[in-house]
C-alpha positions as CSV (number, residue, x, y, z in Angstrom):
1,M,0.0,0.0,0.0
2,S,1.5,3.4,-0.9
3,F,0.8,7.0,0.4
4,P,0.9,10.1,-1.6
5,I,4.1,12.1,-1.1
6,R,2.1,15.1,0.2
7,S,0.6,12.9,3.0
8,C,3.9,11.4,4.0
9,A,5.4,14.8,4.3
10,A,2.5,16.1,6.4
11,L,2.8,13.0,8.7
12,A,6.6,13.6,9.1
13,C,6.0,17.2,10.0
14,F,3.4,16.3,12.6
15,L,5.7,13.7,14.2
16,L,8.6,16.3,14.2
17,L,6.3,18.9,15.9
18,S,5.1,16.4,18.5
19,C,8.7,15.4,19.4
20,S,9.8,19.0,19.7
21,Y,6.7,19.8,21.8
22,E,7.4,17.0,24.2
23,E,11.1,18.0,24.6
24,R,10.0,21.7,25.4
25,T,7.5,20.4,28.1
26,D,10.4,18.4,29.6
27,W,12.7,21.5,30.0
28,N,12.4,25.0,28.9
29,N,15.0,27.0,31.0
30,P,17.0,29.1,28.6
31,V,19.8,29.5,31.2
32,D,20.2,25.8,31.5
33,A,19.2,24.5,28.1
34,T,20.6,20.8,28.8
35,G,18.4,20.4,32.0
36,D,21.4,19.5,34.2
37,N,19.9,21.5,37.1
38,F,16.2,20.9,37.5
39,H,15.9,21.7,41.3
40,P,14.7,25.2,42.0
41,P,15.9,27.0,45.1
42,V,14.4,26.1,48.5
43,L,13.3,29.2,50.3
44,A,12.6,29.3,54.0
45,H,9.1,30.8,54.8
46,L,9.1,34.6,55.3
47,A,6.8,35.0,58.3
48,D,4.5,37.9,58.9
49,T,6.1,40.1,61.6
50,S,6.0,43.7,63.1
51,F,8.7,46.2,64.0
52,H,7.6,48.8,66.5
53,V,10.5,51.0,65.4
54,A,10.8,50.8,61.6
55,S,14.5,51.7,61.5
56,E,15.4,48.7,63.6
57,G,13.7,46.3,61.3
58,M,15.5,43.8,59.1
59,L,14.1,41.0,56.9
60,T,16.4,38.2,56.1
61,A,16.1,35.6,53.2
62,V,17.2,32.2,53.9
63,A,17.5,30.1,50.7
64,T,19.6,27.2,49.2
65,S,20.0,25.5,45.9
66,A,20.7,21.9,45.4
67,N,22.6,22.1,42.0
68,S,23.8,25.7,42.1
69,S,24.1,28.9,44.2
70,I,21.8,31.8,45.0
71,A,22.5,34.5,42.6
72,S,20.2,37.3,43.4
73,Y,17.3,38.5,45.6
74,L,14.3,40.6,44.4
75,W,12.3,42.4,47.1
76,I,9.1,44.0,46.1
77,V,7.3,46.1,48.7
78,D,3.8,47.2,48.0
79,G,4.2,46.5,44.3
80,I,7.5,48.4,44.0
81,A,10.9,46.7,43.4
82,S,13.5,47.6,46.1
83,P,17.0,48.6,45.0
84,T,18.3,46.0,47.4
85,T,19.4,42.7,45.7
86,S,21.0,41.0,48.7
87,A,19.6,38.7,51.3
88,N,18.7,41.4,53.8
89,L,16.1,44.2,53.4
90,S,16.0,47.0,55.9
91,T,12.5,48.3,56.8
92,A,13.9,51.8,57.7
93,A,12.1,53.4,54.7
94,F,8.7,51.7,55.6
95,T,6.0,54.0,56.7
96,R,3.7,53.1,59.6
97,G,1.3,50.5,58.9
98,M,1.1,47.2,56.9
99,H,3.2,46.5,54.0
100,Q,3.1,43.4,51.6
101,V,6.6,42.1,50.8
102,V,7.1,39.7,47.9
103,L,10.5,38.1,48.0
104,T,11.9,36.1,44.9
105,V,15.3,34.3,44.9
106,Y,17.2,33.2,41.8
107,D,19.9,30.7,41.6
108,A,22.8,30.8,39.1
109,N,20.8,28.6,36.6
110,G,18.0,31.0,36.5
111,L,15.5,29.0,38.6
112,S,13.5,30.9,41.2
113,A,11.3,30.6,44.3
114,A,9.1,33.1,46.0
115,D,7.2,34.0,49.1
116,T,5.0,36.7,50.5
117,A,4.6,38.2,53.9
118,N,2.8,41.0,55.6
119,I,5.1,43.3,57.6
120,W,3.9,45.9,60.1
121,T,6.0,48.9,61.1
122,G,5.4,51.3,63.8
123,N,3.0,49.0,65.4
124,H,3.1,46.2,68.0
125,F,1.4,42.9,67.2
126,P,-1.2,42.1,70.0
127,E,0.1,39.9,72.8
128,L,-2.0,37.0,73.5
129,K,-2.7,35.3,76.8
130,L,-2.0,31.7,75.5
131,L,-4.6,29.0,76.3
132,A,-3.3,25.6,77.4
133,D,-4.3,22.3,75.8
134,T,-7.2,20.8,77.8
135,A,-9.5,17.8,78.3
136,L,-13.1,17.5,79.4
137,S,-16.0,15.2,79.2
138,A,-17.6,14.6,75.8
139,T,-20.9,15.7,77.4
140,D,-19.6,19.1,78.5
141,T,-19.2,22.3,76.6
142,L,-15.9,24.1,76.3
143,I,-16.0,27.7,77.5
144,A,-12.9,29.7,77.0
145,T,-12.1,33.3,77.4
146,L,-9.8,35.0,74.8
147,D,-7.6,37.7,76.1
148,G,-4.7,39.8,75.1
149,N,-3.3,43.4,75.1
150,D,-1.9,45.8,72.6
151,L,0.9,48.0,73.8
152,D,0.3,50.8,71.3
153,G,-3.3,50.6,70.5
154,T,-6.5,48.6,71.1
155,I,-7.6,45.1,70.3
156,E,-10.6,45.5,68.0
157,K,-11.9,41.8,67.9
158,Y,-11.1,38.2,68.6
159,L,-11.7,35.5,66.0
160,W,-11.8,31.7,66.6
161,S,-12.3,28.5,64.6
162,A,-12.6,24.8,65.2
163,R,-12.6,21.7,63.0
164,E,-11.3,23.7,60.1
165,G,-14.5,25.6,60.0
166,M,-15.3,29.2,59.4
167,W,-13.8,31.9,61.6
168,T,-16.3,33.1,64.3
169,D,-16.1,36.8,65.1
170,S,-16.3,37.1,68.9
171,A,-16.1,41.0,68.8
172,A,-14.3,42.8,71.5
173,A,-15.3,40.3,74.3
174,G,-13.6,37.1,73.1
175,R,-15.3,34.0,74.2
176,I,-15.3,30.5,72.8
177,Q,-18.2,28.0,73.3
178,L,-17.7,24.7,71.7
179,R,-19.6,21.3,72.2
180,S,-18.3,17.9,71.1
181,E,-20.1,15.7,68.6
182,G,-19.8,12.5,70.5
183,G,-16.1,12.9,71.5
184,G,-12.9,13.4,69.8
185,V,-10.0,15.9,69.5
186,D,-10.3,19.4,68.2
187,T,-7.6,21.9,67.4
188,V,-8.9,25.4,68.1
189,R,-7.4,28.4,66.3
190,W,-8.0,31.9,67.6
191,A,-6.7,35.4,66.9
192,A,-6.6,39.0,68.1
193,V,-6.8,41.9,65.6
194,D,-5.7,45.4,66.7
195,N,-6.9,48.8,65.6
196,E,-4.3,48.9,62.8
197,G,-5.2,45.3,61.3
198,A,-2.3,43.5,62.9
199,V,-3.2,39.9,63.7
200,S,-1.7,37.4,66.3
201,L,-2.5,33.8,66.2
202,D,-2.5,30.9,68.4
203,T,-3.9,27.3,68.8
204,F,-4.7,24.9,71.5
205,V,-6.1,21.3,71.5
206,V,-9.3,20.1,73.2
207,R,-9.9,16.5,74.0
208,F,-13.6,15.6,74.4
209,V,-13.3,12.3,76.1
210,P,-16.3,10.0,75.7
211,A,-17.3,7.1,78.0
212,P,-15.5,3.7,77.6
213,V,-16.8,0.8,75.6
214,I,-16.6,-2.6,77.3
215,T,-15.0,-4.9,74.7
216,K,-14.6,-8.1,76.5
217,F,-16.0,-10.0,79.5
218,T,-15.5,-13.6,80.6
219,D,-18.8,-15.0,81.8
220,S,-18.0,-18.5,81.6
221,V,-14.9,-19.5,83.7
222,K,-13.1,-22.9,84.1
223,V,-12.2,-23.7,87.8
224,D,-8.8,-25.7,88.0
225,V,-8.2,-28.7,90.4
226,Y,-7.0,-26.2,93.1
227,G,-10.2,-24.1,93.1
228,N,-8.6,-21.2,91.4
229,R,-10.9,-19.1,89.2
230,K,-10.5,-15.8,87.2
231,V,-13.0,-13.5,85.7
232,A,-11.5,-11.0,83.3
233,W,-12.7,-8.1,81.3
234,S,-11.4,-5.2,79.1
235,A,-12.7,-1.8,77.9
236,H,-11.3,1.1,76.0
237,I,-12.1,4.8,75.3
238,P,-12.7,5.2,71.5
239,D,-10.1,7.2,69.6
240,M,-8.4,8.5,72.7
241,Q,-4.8,7.3,73.0
242,G,-3.3,7.7,76.4
243,E,-6.8,7.8,78.3
244,T,-7.2,5.4,81.2
245,V,-10.2,3.3,81.9
246,L,-11.2,3.1,85.6
247,Y,-12.9,0.0,86.8
248,K,-15.2,-1.1,89.7
249,F,-16.3,-4.8,89.8
250,Y,-19.0,-5.9,92.2
251,W,-19.5,-9.5,93.0
252,G,-22.0,-11.6,95.1
253,H,-24.5,-14.5,95.4
254,T,-27.4,-12.4,94.4
255,A,-27.9,-9.0,92.8
256,S,-28.9,-7.6,96.1
257,D,-25.6,-8.4,98.0
258,L,-23.0,-7.3,95.6
259,S,-19.6,-6.0,97.0
260,L,-16.8,-4.2,95.4
261,V,-13.9,-6.8,95.0
262,S,-11.9,-5.4,92.2
263,S,-10.7,-2.0,90.7
264,D,-8.6,-3.7,88.1
265,S,-9.2,-5.6,84.8
266,L,-9.7,-9.0,86.5
267,Y,-10.9,-10.8,89.6
268,R,-9.2,-13.8,91.1
269,T,-10.7,-16.0,93.7
270,K,-9.9,-19.4,95.3
271,G,-11.9,-21.7,97.6
272,T,-14.0,-24.6,98.1
273,D,-17.4,-23.0,97.4
274,T,-19.1,-24.9,94.6
275,T,-21.7,-22.4,93.8
276,S,-21.8,-22.5,90.0
277,Q,-23.4,-19.2,89.3
278,W,-22.5,-15.7,90.7
279,Q,-23.9,-12.3,90.2
280,Y,-21.7,-9.3,89.1
281,R,-21.8,-5.7,88.1
282,L,-19.0,-4.1,86.1
283,V,-18.6,-0.2,85.9
284,A,-16.0,1.2,83.4
285,S,-15.5,5.0,83.6
286,N,-13.3,7.8,82.3
287,R,-11.6,10.3,84.5
288,F,-14.4,12.6,84.3
289,G,-17.0,10.0,85.6
290,D,-18.7,9.2,82.4
291,Q,-19.4,5.4,82.7
292,V,-20.9,2.4,81.1
293,E,-22.1,-0.7,83.1
294,K,-22.6,-4.4,82.5
295,S,-24.3,-6.8,84.8
296,G,-25.3,-10.5,84.8
297,K,-24.2,-13.9,85.9
298,V,-20.8,-15.7,85.8
299,T,-20.8,-19.5,85.5
300,F,-18.1,-21.5,87.0
301,L,-17.3,-24.7,85.3
302,F,-15.9,-27.2,87.8
303,P,-13.6,-30.1,86.8
């Protein structure tokens, strides 16, 4: 089967363009046409910060390049490029208020990395009274007061958010009220905003501890030839590593004469009593008193 020359030429042209396109998508750095250096610089995050005295402020870029060296730094302040091309930028020329700083670093092979930060000058960030991690019963409600101070102004409002939800505006009287949805661990974010728009952030962790779940109980027990017998049980608190289950085990001939005989996860007894069935009541609780109970009969199987 033969093809017209015109069709073959078109096909060859298409294949050539396809190959060229694939090569261009693999690497298109004109400074490093061979693609020997394909790692862009690594730039440490430039954090939002404030300098109460602008002339004392200094921003420092920290960057590295795996295959090359850092060649230059471009600082853009409020949309205007700074004449400074070194790793350090003084804030002495910054006016009072907030400024957006965009930092771009270039390595010797032309690759770049960038980061953005908000810088306040002439203004203190709000100082927060940090809230410690806490734990409470899954049936309780977390109530926390947000507090802070501003050395050179006023705190206009507080914000908070939990479970990656929307920020809640608590106005000037900061207050968190949070209920659990059956237990779990929540990371609460909160912030204070001052009269010039400066924001300070903090987080704390809340553990809403649910009642335990009884997972095992031995209600049929073999008695050995020496009269030894052991009743064992176990429980856990769902999704709560590090939480301890507290036990109380009551024992007796009838449900009306039960006595506390164990605060552990087992009860051992030995004797010549050949009563085959005993009454029990097991109470498992968390450290906040939320509990679950199990009761019934234990049957001893004698040899």
